[in-house]
ZAMI-57404 format. One line per 10 residues: number of its first residue (from 1); their letters; for each residue y, x, z of N, C-alpha, C. Coordinates in steps of 0.001 Angstrom, whole numbers, plus 524288, in hexadecimal, padded with zeros to 5 digits. Atoms other than C-alpha are relative to their C-alpha. Last residue first. Layout:
NUM) A) Y X Z Y X Z Y X Z ~ ...
END
This chain:
253) FLSEQRNIYR) 7FEB1 7FDB0 7FBAC 8DDF2 7D559 85458 7FC3E 804FE 80164 ~ 7FBF3 800B0 7FEA0 8DEF3 7CED9 8478B 80133 80257 80639 ~ 800B3 80317 7FC11 8D31C 7D601 841F3 80614 7FE19 8031C ~ 7FBDE 7FFBD 7FC1E 8D1BB 7DB36 834E3 8004E 7FC9D 8045F ~ 7FD90 8041E 7FEA2 8C53D 7DD8B 82E23 804FC 7FFDD 804E0 ~ 7FB2B 80020 8036B 8C2A4 7EAD5 82859 8028D 7FBAB 80198 ~ 7FEB0 80586 8008E 8B735 7ED61 83275 805FD 7FFC8 7FDBF ~ 7FB8C 8001F 7FC7E 8B41B 7FC29 82EE7 801C2 7F8C9 7FEA6 ~ 7FD1D 80559 80075 8A6D5 7FB92 82774 8039D 7FFA2 8042C ~ 7FE26 8022A 7FB06 8A16B 80A0C 82843 80355 7FC23 7FE36
243) PPNKTLQREL) 7FB7C 80221 7FEDB 89977 80EAA 81CCB 8004D 7FCCE 80515 ~ 7FF4A 80615 80081 88D6A 81578 81D8F 80543 7FDE5 801CC ~ 7FB0F 800E8 7FE29 88E5C 82502 81B09 80106 7F99C 7FF4F ~ 7FE91 7FB84 7FDBD 88027 82A08 81961 804D1 7FF14 802CA ~ 802B2 7FD90 7FAAA 87AA7 81DEB 8176D 80287 8037F 802BF ~ 7FE90 803E3 7FD21 8851C 818B4 80D5C 7FD6F 800F5 80579 ~ 7F88C 7FDFD 7FE71 884F6 82566 80601 800CA 7FBBD 80491 ~ 80003 7FB91 7FD43 874CF 8235F 80510 805AD 80268 8020B ~ 8035F 80107 7FA4C 875CC 8163D 80170 8006F 8047F 802A1 ~ 7FC71 80363 7FDB7 87FB3 818F1 7F657 7FE3C 7FEEF 80567
233) DLFYLINVQD) 7FBF3 7FCE2 7FEC0 87673 8231E 7F0D7 80456 7FDC4 80440 ~ 80238 7FD52 7FC04 86B05 819E8 7F106 804AE 80356 80195 ~ 800A1 802E0 7FB0B 874BF 810A9 7EACE 7FD2E 803E1 80418 ~ 7FB3A 7FFCD 7FE62 877B3 81A90 7DF52 80028 7FCC5 80605 ~ 7FE15 7FB5A 7FF28 86A1B 81DA2 7DCD1 805ED 7FFA7 8041F ~ 803E3 7FF3F 7FA54 865CC 80FDC 7DC1D 8026F 8052E 8030B ~ 7FCA6 80406 7FB5A 871D0 80DAE 7D28D 7FC33 80153 80425 ~ 7FB96 7FBED 7FEB5 86C31 81A7F 7CA13 802B8 7FC55 80464 ~ 80097 7FC33 7FD59 85DFD 8148B 7CA26 805F1 8020F 80278 ~ 8030F 8024C 7FB27 86299 806DE 7C5C5 80045 80486 803F6
223) RKKYDNALES) 7FBAD 80142 7FD0A 86AE9 80D3E 7BAF9 7FE21 7FE94 8059F ~ 7FE47 7FC3A 7FE97 85DF3 813FA 7B696 806D3 7FE29 8036B ~ 8034E 7FDFC 7FBBC 85770 8073E 7B5FB 802A8 8057B 802CA ~ 7FEF3 8030F 7FC16 8626E 80139 7AE99 7FCDF 8022C 80470 ~ 8046A 80118 7FC32 8608B 80AD5 7A497 80195 7FD71 8044A ~ 8033C 8014C 80220 86A28 80BEA 79844 7FB56 7FE2A 8030E ~ 7FEF0 803E3 80231 8763C 81058 79DB3 7FBC9 7FBF1 7FD87 ~ 7FD2C 80391 7FC65 87093 81859 7A933 80221 7FA1C 7FB83 ~ 803E1 8027C 7FD82 86918 82091 79F7D 80151 7FA24 802F3 ~ 80174 802BF 804EF 874D2 823C1 7979B 7FB16 7FD42 801F5
213) VLYGDGLNNF) 7FDA0 80513 80098 87B9D 8262C 7A3B3 7FCC2 7FE42 7FC14 ~ 7FC92 7FFEF 80378 87118 82FE0 7A6FC 802BF 7FBE8 7FE83 ~ 8009D 803E4 80412 86A17 83107 7B41D 804D9 801D1 7FA3F ~ 7FCB9 7FF14 803CF 86689 83C3A 7BD01 80063 7FB91 7FBBB ~ 80379 7FD04 803DE 859A0 83C84 7C5E4 80381 800B8 7FC04 ~ 8051C 7FFBA 7FF94 862B2 83756 7D15D 7FDBB 8035B 7FBA3 ~ 802C7 803CD 7FC2A 87079 83826 7CC93 7FB0F 7FECD 8008C ~ 801D4 7FE38 7FAFF 87645 84346 7C6B8 7FE73 7FD98 804CA ~ 80428 7FA47 8005E 874E0 83F9C 7B965 7FEAD 80173 80438 ~ 8059F 801F9 80210 87B49 8329A 7BCE0 7FC9D 80433 7FF18
203) YDKIIEKEWE) 801E9 801EE 7FB1E 886E6 83A3C 7C3C6 7FB34 7FD26 7FE20 ~ 80280 7FD77 7FBBB 88859 84337 7B8E8 7FE0B 7FCEB 80461 ~ 805D6 7FD93 80166 88882 838A3 7AE31 7FE81 80414 80475 ~ 80334 80450 8004C 8942E 831EB 7B539 7FAAA 80269 7FF21 ~ 7FF84 801E7 7FA7D 89CB7 83E26 7B708 7FB8C 7FCC4 80124 ~ 803ED 7FA29 7FE7A 89972 841C9 7A84B 7FFBE 7FF34 806A3 ~ 804DB 8003B 800CB 89EDE 83418 7A5B7 7FB8A 80493 80195 ~ 80251 80407 7FA6A 8AB1C 835D5 7ADCC 7F9A9 7FE5D 7FDFF ~ 8001D 7FBAD 7FB95 8AE32 84211 7A404 7FE03 7FC2C 80547 ~ 80352 7FC8D 800BC 8ACD3 8399E 7981E 7FDCB 80307 80525
193) KFRLYHGPKS) 7FE89 7FC31 80348 8B44C 82E29 79D3E 7FADD 80430 7FF4A ~ 7FD14 7FBDD 7FC38 8AE87 82186 7A286 80115 803E1 7FB1B ~ 7FA8B 7FFE2 7FFB3 8AD44 81513 799F9 802AC 804A2 802CE ~ 7FD3A 7FF14 804C6 89F44 81785 7954F 80537 80021 8001E ~ 801BD 7F95B 80163 899F2 81843 7A309 80305 80190 7FABD ~ 806A3 7FE9F 8047C 89DC1 80B01 7A503 8010E 80501 7FE79 ~ 8041C 7FEEA 7FC8C 8A855 808BC 7B17E 7FA71 80125 7FD5D ~ 7FF92 7FC56 7FD55 8B297 801C6 7A922 7FB24 800FB 80410 ~ 7FEBC 80009 7FAD2 8AC86 7F91B 79F91 8017A 80494 80251 ~ 7FA74 7FFA2 7FE3B 8ABF9 7FB5E 79254 80231 7FFBF 803E2
183) TDGENSVTIK) 7FFE8 7FA63 7FECE 89D3B 7FD62 7916F 8062A 80100 80098 ~ 7FB1F 7FD34 800A7 89B22 7EEBF 79141 800C7 804DF 802B2 ~ 7FB6F 80275 7FD46 88CCB 7EB19 79065 80491 80262 7FE94 ~ 7FFEE 804F5 8018D 88238 7F503 78DEA 803C0 7FCBD 8034F ~ 7FD8F 80049 80517 8844F 80395 78F8B 800C4 7F90F 7FDC3 ~ 8036A 803D1 80530 88012 80294 79CA8 80418 7FFC2 7FBA8 ~ 8015A 7FBA4 803EE 887AB 80E4A 7A578 7FCC6 7FD28 7FB9D ~ 801DA 80264 8042A 89090 8068E 7AED3 7FD98 80329 7FB87 ~ 7FEB0 7FE78 80632 89526 80E7F 7B9DE 7FC43 7FDCF 7FCE5 ~ 80357 802C2 80397 895AC 80B74 7C82A 80295 7FFB6 7FAAA
173) NYDGINCFVS) 80506 80052 7FCA2 89B1F 812D1 7D56F 7FB3E 7FCAB 7FBC0 ~ 802FE 80420 801C1 8A6FE 817BA 7CCEA 7FB14 7FF43 803C6 ~ 7FF3D 80546 7FE01 8B1D0 81E5F 7D450 7FC6A 7FAEF 7FE85 ~ 7FA17 800EB 7FED4 8AC9B 82C10 7D26C 8005D 7F9C6 80226 ~ 7FE2E 7FD2D 8032E 89D6D 82A23 7CDEA 806C1 7FF9A 7FFFF ~ 7FBC8 7FE39 7FCED 8949F 82571 7D784 8043A 80354 7FE1B ~ 7FF3E 7FB0B 7FF62 88C1F 81BEB 7D0BE 804D4 80197 80294 ~ 7FB0F 7FE71 7FD7F 887CE 80EB8 7CE36 7FF85 805A2 7FFB6 ~ 801D3 7FCE5 7FC1D 8812E 80B33 7C129 80364 801DA 80429 ~ 7FD2D 7FD17 7FBBE 88475 80088 7B7BB 7FCE0 802CD 803CD
163) GFRSTLVWST) 7FF4B 7FAD7 801F1 87DDF 7FAA9 7AC35 802F1 80320 80296 ~ 7FC4D 800C3 80296 87CB3 7ECE6 7B1AA 802CE 803BA 7FCB5 ~ 80116 803EF 80539 86FB2 7EDA2 7B4FD 803EC 7FEDE 7FCDA ~ 80336 7FB88 80284 8727F 7FAF8 7BD7B 7FF33 7FB4C 7FAE2 ~ 7FD92 7FB4C 8020E 87CDA 7F396 7C52D 7FDD9 80203 7FAD0 ~ 7FD30 80364 803AC 87404 7E779 7C7A4 80420 803C1 7FC13 ~ 80327 800F8 8045F 86ABF 7F1BB 7CD07 8029F 7FC8E 7FC93 ~ 8034F 7FC28 803BB 8723E 7F83A 7D584 7FE51 7FED2 7FC25 ~ 7FD51 7FEB0 8039D 879AF 7EBBF 7D919 7FEF6 805B2 7FD01 ~ 801C6 7FF31 805DF 86ED2 7E61B 7DD82 80342 801D2 7FD31
153) SDVSYWPYRK) 7FD30 800C7 804DF 8720C 7E7B9 7EC38 7FD36 80124 7FB18 ~ 80204 7FF95 80487 86D2E 7EA13 7F94D 802DD 7FD2B 7FBFD ~ 7FDA4 803AA 80343 8730B 7EF3E 8063D 7FBFE 7FEE8 7FB39 ~ 803A7 8015E 805C2 86F3A 7F6B0 810D4 8032F 7FBAA 7FD91 ~ 804BD 7FDD2 7FFE6 87479 7FC0E 81E70 7FB9E 7FFFB 7FB1B ~ 8061E 8019F 800E0 88169 7F8B3 81ACD 7FC48 80311 80186 ~ 80456 7FD21 7FEC2 88D6D 7FE55 8211E 7FB2F 7FE6B 7FEEB ~ 801BE 8018C 7FC27 89893 7F78D 81894 7FAAF 803BF 801E4 ~ 7FB91 80109 7FC3A 8A2A4 7FB4B 80E73 7FC88 7FE5C 80415 ~ 7FD70 7FAD0 7FEEB 899CA 803FA 8066A 803AE 7FDA5 80458
143) MIELSTIGFG) 8042F 7FDE8 7FD59 88FA5 7F8B3 80230 80329 803A6 80288 ~ 801F6 80256 7FA9E 89AFC 7F072 80057 7FC49 803BC 80238 ~ 7FC99 80017 7FBFD 8A166 7F950 7F67B 7FEB0 7FE03 80565 ~ 8011E 7FB52 7FE13 894EB 7FB33 7EFEE 8049B 800B4 80450 ~ 7FB33 7FD3E 80095 8946D 7ECC4 7ED00 8001B 80549 80241 ~ 7FFEA 7FD28 80445 88606 7E7D7 7EBC6 80599 8032D 7FEA5 ~ 7FB59 7FCBC 80034 88339 7E30D 7F8FC 80032 80355 7FB4F ~ 7FC51 80070 80443 879B4 7D820 7F604 80429 80186 8002D ~ 80308 8042A 80384 87311 7D6B3 80420 804A6 80075 7FAE7 ~ 7FCBA 80420 8035C 87AB7 7E164 80D35 7FD8E 7FDD1 7FB59
133) HVKIKATGDN) 80090 7FF24 8062D 8724B 7E732 817C8 80328 7FB91 7FD14 ~ 7FC72 803A7 80189 8787D 7E9E8 82655 7FDE0 80110 7F919 ~ 801C4 7FE41 805BC 872B1 7F31C 82FF5 80121 7FAF3 7FD58 ~ 8052E 80156 802BD 878A4 7F07C 83C2D 7FF13 80128 7FACE ~ 802E4 80137 7FC45 8856F 7F40E 842F4 7FA65 7FEFB 8008C ~ 8026B 803EF 7FE5E 88B31 7FA78 8380C 7FCF2 7FE57 8053E ~ 80682 800F1 80198 894CA 803F4 838DC 7FD63 7FBF2 80174 ~ 800EA 8015F 80510 8A3F3 801BE 8380B 7FA32 8008D 7FE59 ~ 7FE9E 7FA27 8031C 8A858 80A09 843CA 7FDAA 7FE6D 7FB11 ~ 7FA32 7FFA6 800A8 8AA18 7FC10 84B5D 80084 80581 7FBCF
123) HILYKGWVDD) 7FD22 7FD2D 7FBC6 89C34 7F9A8 848E6 805AB 800A7 80008 ~ 7FDB3 7FA00 7FF3A 89941 7F07A 83DE9 80167 8025B 8047D ~ 80417 7FCA6 8014F 890B8 7E492 83A44 80126 805A3 80129 ~ 804D8 7FFD4 7FE68 896D9 7D876 83F05 7FC56 8047C 800E2 ~ 800D4 803E1 7FAE9 8A4F1 7D5CF 83EAB 7FAE8 800D0 8028A ~ 7FBD5 7FF1C 7FC68 8A924 7E020 83414 7FE76 7FDD6 804DE ~ 80011 7FAAC 7FD99 89CBE 7E053 82CE4 802E8 80108 80446 ~ 8055A 7FF18 7FE07 89BF5 7D1D7 82A60 80024 80558 802C0 ~ 7FFD8 80235 7FBC5 8AAA6 7D176 827CE 7FADF 8006F 8034A ~ 7FC2D 7FCD8 7FCCE 8ABC9 7DCF6 81E8F 7FEEC 7FCAA 80659
113) LWNKLQSKSG) 80343 7FB93 7FD68 89EC7 7D7DE 817F4 80384 801A9 8042A ~ 8038D 802D7 7FBC4 8A5F5 7C915 816CB 7FD22 8061C 80132 ~ 7FE02 80395 7FBEC 8B1DB 7CF64 81118 7FCE4 7FEB2 80392 ~ 7FDB1 7FBE3 7FC8A 8ABAF 7DA08 808C5 802CB 7FCA4 804EE ~ 803AA 7FC28 7FDBC 8A3DA 7CF22 802D2 800AE 80388 80378 ~ 801D7 803A9 7FC69 8AF48 7C61F 8001B 7FB62 802D3 802AB ~ 7FC75 7FFF4 7FD87 8B67A 7D27D 7F8D3 7FE1C 7FACE 8052D ~ 8007A 7FC9B 7FD85 8A99F 7D4D3 7F123 804B7 7FFF7 80431 ~ 7FB1D 7FE28 7FE51 8A965 7C7A8 7EC55 7FFC7 80455 803FB ~ 7FE06 7FBBF 802B8 89CA3 7C537 7E52A 80582 8031F 80202
103) KLQAVGGLAI) 7FF4B 800CC 8062F 89A5B 7B720 7E832 801DE 80605 7FD9C ~ 7FAEF 7FEA9 7FFBC 89B96 7B8D8 7F803 801E8 800E7 7F9F9 ~ 7FD13 80510 7FE87 88EAD 7B111 7F870 805A2 8019A 7FEC4 ~ 7FE8B 80376 804E4 88856 7BCBD 7F22B 8023E 7FBAD 7FFD8 ~ 7FB04 7FEF8 80247 88A8D 7C3CF 7FFBF 8005F 7FEDB 7FA77 ~ 7FCB0 804B4 80206 8803C 7BC21 8054D 804DC 80237 7FE05 ~ 801A0 80219 804A7 87A58 7C721 80CD8 80418 7FBC1 7FEF8 ~ 7FCD4 80369 80143 87C54 7D096 818FB 7FE97 7FE6E 7F9EF ~ 7FE04 80077 80468 87090 7D6C2 81F1D 8047A 7FBCC 7FF09 ~ 7FF35 804FC 80138 86D21 7DA6B 82D14 80188 80171 7F94E
93) YDYNTAYYEL) 7FF55 7FF64 805AF 865C8 7E5D3 833A5 8009C 7F9EE 7FDF5 ~ 7FDBD 7FC5B 800B0 86775 7E774 84263 8002A 802DF 7F9B2 ~ 80345 7FC65 80416 865F0 7DA1B 8458F 802CD 804A1 7FE82 ~ 805B7 80087 7FFD2 86A4B 7D1F7 850D1 7FC7D 80317 7FBF8 ~ 801C5 7FE9F 7FAE3 878A9 7D3C2 851DD 7FB05 800F1 8027B ~ 7FE0F 7F9C2 7FF72 87B20 7D595 842AE 7FEC7 800B3 80631 ~ 80312 7FC1B 802A5 872FB 7C98E 840A0 800BB 8051A 8017E ~ 8047B 80015 7FDDB 87962 7C096 84AC8 7FC7C 804CD 7FDF5 ~ 7FF1A 7FCD0 7F970 88791 7C482 8476E 7FA03 8007A 801B4 ~ 7FF64 7FA93 80172 88310 7C1FB 83821 80058 802D9 805DA
83) YKYDEKCHFC) 8047B 7FDA4 80351 87E84 7B513 83B01 7FF8D 8066D 80062 ~ 80447 7FFD0 7FC8D 889DF 7B156 8435A 7FB2F 801E7 7FF01 ~ 7FF30 7FAC9 7FEB3 8929C 7B57A 8372C 7FB90 80025 80615 ~ 7FD86 7FF4A 7FA8F 88F1B 7A886 831A9 7FEFE 804CC 801C4 ~ 801B1 80151 7FB03 88C3C 7AB54 8238C 80163 80001 8057E ~ 7FD9A 805E9 8004E 894E1 7AB94 8178D 7FC5A 7FDA0 804DB ~ 7FA41 8012B 7FF70 88E30 7B93D 81401 7FF9A 7F98A 80053 ~ 7FD66 800A4 804E5 88033 7BA17 8183E 805F2 7FF61 8008D ~ 7FAFF 8044F 7FFB1 879A3 7C04D 8236C 80134 7FEE7 7FB61 ~ 7FA8F 7FFC1 8035B 86B32 7C5CD 8216E 805F5 7FBB7 801F9
73) PIPNLGKSEM) 7FDB3 80421 800FF 8614F 7C9E4 82BD5 8051E 80092 7FC0E ~ 7F9EF 7FF94 7FFD5 85855 7D531 828A4 802DA 7FA8E 7FFA3 ~ 7FCA7 800A3 804AE 849E9 7D11A 82B13 8061B 800F1 800D0 ~ 7FAA8 7FCAB 7FF34 8422C 7D606 836A9 8047B 7FF4C 7FBB9 ~ 7FD30 7FD8D 803AC 83423 7CDDC 8352E 80772 8015F 801E9 ~ 800B7 7FAC3 7FE70 82B32 7C949 83E47 80316 803ED 7FC71 ~ 80475 7FE92 8027E 82AAC 7BB2E 83A35 7FE42 805DE 7FFC0 ~ 80354 802A1 7FD87 834A3 7B6E1 8442C 7F9C9 801AA 7FDD2 ~ 80217 7FD48 7FA79 83CFD 7C0D6 83EE4 7FB8A 7FD6D 802D5 ~ 80238 7FB84 8028D 83CA0 7B998 830E1 7FDAA 8045E 80577
63) YQQNKLTDEA) 804E4 801C9 80207 83F4A 7AD46 837F9 7FCD2 80404 7FDC5 ~ 8023C 80087 7FB45 84B94 7B366 83E6B 7FA33 7FD74 7FFC8 ~ 7FF66 7FBEE 7FD4C 851E1 7B732 83235 7FAB4 80027 8049C ~ 803A9 7FBB3 8031D 84DAB 7AB79 82B0A 7FEB8 80610 8024E ~ 8044F 8027D 7FFC1 85539 7A358 83545 7FA72 80394 7FE1C ~ 80252 7FDC8 7FA0B 8605C 7ACF6 8352B 7FA81 7FDD4 8019A ~ 7FFDA 7FA3B 80072 8612B 7AA28 825BE 7FDDC 80255 805ED ~ 805B0 7FEE3 80224 85F6C 79BB4 8282E 7FEA7 804EF 7FFF8 ~ 801BA 80075 7FB1E 86CC2 79CFE 831B5 7F91B 7FF4A 7FD50 ~ 8012B 7FAD0 7FC57 87330 7A48B 82721 7FC81 7FE58 804E9
53) NGIVDLSAYQ) 8020D 8024E 7FCA5 871F1 79A2D 81C25 7FE46 80498 8041F ~ 7FC74 803FC 7FF2F 87970 79DD7 81093 7FD84 7FCD3 80525 ~ 7FA8B 80027 8015C 86F1F 7A6F8 80AD3 802B7 7FAED 800D7 ~ 7FECC 8059E 802D7 86223 7A614 812F0 805E7 80000 7FE94 ~ 7F9CF 80283 7FF6A 85E1A 7B34F 816E3 7FF4C 7FB6B 7FC33 ~ 7FFBB 802F5 804CB 84EC7 7B8B2 81668 805E8 7FBF8 80191 ~ 801F5 805CC 7FDE4 85088 7C451 81FC4 80087 7FC13 7FAC1 ~ 7FC37 80387 7FDFC 85232 7D10C 81919 7FCAB 7FB27 80118 ~ 8007C 80598 801FC 8481E 7DB53 81965 80349 7FC7E 800BC ~ 7FD21 8048A 7FDB7 84816 7E9C6 81C23 7FFCE 7FA4A 7FCB3
43) TIFEQHQKIF) 7FBA9 7FE2C 7FC54 84004 7F545 819B3 801A2 7FD7B 80368 ~ 7FC8F 801F9 8002F 8343A 7EE01 811CB 802EF 80229 805D1 ~ 7FD02 7FDC2 803E4 828AA 7F524 80C05 80598 7FEC9 80110 ~ 8001B 7FAFE 8012A 8208C 7F318 8177F 80279 802AA 7FBAD ~ 7FC54 7FE06 7FBF0 8259E 7E4D1 819A3 7FF7D 80793 80001 ~ 7FE76 7FA93 802E9 81EB9 7E139 80D1C 80431 8037A 80445 ~ 80514 7FD65 803BB 81532 7D6D9 8125B 8017C 804D1 7FE56 ~ 8049C 7FCA4 7FD57 81EB0 7D38F 81D72 7FB0B 80260 7FCCF ~ 7FF19 7FB27 7FC3A 82A37 7D1CB 81570 7FD20 80231 8032F ~ 7FEF5 7FC03 80304 823A6 7C92C 80BD8 801A5 804D5 80350
33) DIYKDIDIEI) 8047A 7FCBB 80208 81EE9 7C088 81548 80020 803A7 7FDFD ~ 8009B 7FD30 7FB76 82D25 7BE6D 81BCB 7F953 80275 7FE5F ~ 7FC07 7FC54 7FE9B 83189 7BAF3 80EB0 7FD75 8034F 8041E ~ 80304 7FC2F 80515 82646 7B206 80B5F 80394 8058E 80178 ~ 80524 7FE00 7FE11 829E1 7AC12 8194E 7FD66 8031B 7FBCD ~ 7FF1A 7FC3B 7FAF0 837D0 7AACF 81614 7FBC6 8029F 8014D ~ 803B9 800A2 7FB84 83544 7A3DB 808B2 8004D 80385 80464 ~ 803EA 7FB07 7FF46 8417F 7A67A 7FFCD 7FB90 7FCBC 80545 ~ 8016F 7FEF1 7FAAA 84754 79AAD 7FA82 7FBA4 803F5 8004A ~ 805CA 7FE1E 7FFDE 84CFB 79C34 7EBE7 80050 8003B 8066D
23) SQTFASFAGS) 8028B 8046D 7FDA4 85A00 7961D 7E84E 7F9F3 8008B 8017C ~ 803C2 80295 803CC 85C95 7A1EA 7DE55 7FE45 7FA87 803F8 ~ 7FE09 80051 80571 868E3 7A6D0 7E505 7FC6F 7FDAA 7FC1D ~ 7FADB 802F1 80024 862E1 7A5A7 7F276 80223 7FDF2 7FBD3 ~ 801BF 80527 7FE9F 855F5 7AB5D 7EFA9 80459 7FC23 7FF5D ~ 801F7 80199 805CF 85CF0 7B71C 7E994 7FE53 7FA96 80060 ~ 7FBE1 801FB 8036A 864B3 7B775 7F633 7FDEC 7FEB4 7FAF8 ~ 7FE87 804A8 7FE8F 858BD 7B647 7FED9 80519 7FF24 7FC61 ~ 7FF1F 801CA 80555 850CF 7C16F 7F79F 802C6 7FA62 801B1 ~ 80369 803AC 80021 84AFC 7C5C7 805DC 800A3 7FD7E 7FA87
13) DLFLSISPNR) 7FD0E 8055B 7FFC7 84FBD 7D26A 803C7 7FCC7 7FB77 7FF7E ~ 8024D 80615 803B4 846E0 7DD43 80626 8031E 7FC0E 802A2 ~ 7FCF8 803D1 7FD3E 84DA8 7EB3F 80B7F 7FE13 7FB1A 7FC2B ~ 80077 8044A 802CA 84405 7F74E 8075B 801F6 7FA78 802E1 ~ 7FF35 804EC 7FC2D 846A9 80362 80D35 8002C 7FC2B 7FB8C ~ 7FBE6 80501 802D7 84194 80ECE 80611 7FF3E 7FBFD 8036E ~ 7FC4E 7FD70 80113 83D6C 81C6F 80E0D 8044B 7FB9E 7FC6F ~ 7FD20 8008F 7FB64 832A1 81523 814C9 805C5 802DB 7FF1F ~ 7FED7 7FC63 7FF8E 82B20 812D5 8085E 80486 80023 80300 ~ 7FAB6 7FE7A 80130 82499 8073C 80A74 80112 804F5 7FF93
3) KIM) 7FC3E 801D3 7FB4E 815A9 80716 8090F 805A2 8011E 7FF25 ~ 7FAC8 7FCDF 80013 80CCE 804C0 7FD37 8034E 7FE53 80489 ~ 7FA73 80320 800D4 80055 80003 7FFCB 803E1 80333 8005F
END
């Protein structure tokens, strides 16, 4: 039997968000059975949350615990903060979710996360009181703004499918390399000056086992690899120097 590699952390999501968007109901007992059957491969697993119903989410959390499991509880955007306070007080690892309800507005997301982190999740020095996972956190700015313990995002694969790659080149953290579609937009490789292209080529050539821009332009799997390497490097940076969130909310007193 294949055993879990201890150097690999596997975080299991219940799939509640996908089920919610497709109006599909997940059987909690089947989810529990799946976890128990594959527990040797799983490092962490989320509770079966009920988007839009904080009380049912809490009941599912307690039900899974009654079955001998220790799932990570999830607090959603627009829920009563009493649930967040309960989770933050009673658990050492929680998740924040439901950010899709903010309809893609980064300013609304930042306002909500500022409130959540500022009131419940940080010490006075800006470090996290507990481990916090961010569901659907795709923005690099948001990743670097708060002391997350973990996040999940599909941005690395979606970015490659749309012909772009993440990078650390000057002021750019993303460059479009595919020649399909509109190549005249700013940020496309073909729009850079020749000396800039040399810098870009050197960057990708020295990444991992080395990548050619021509390969990245035509092979989404190569773009996937580059994006994985980018986020692994970002993980190392943030682990070594975790961000501190200083409560920016003003008080009257």
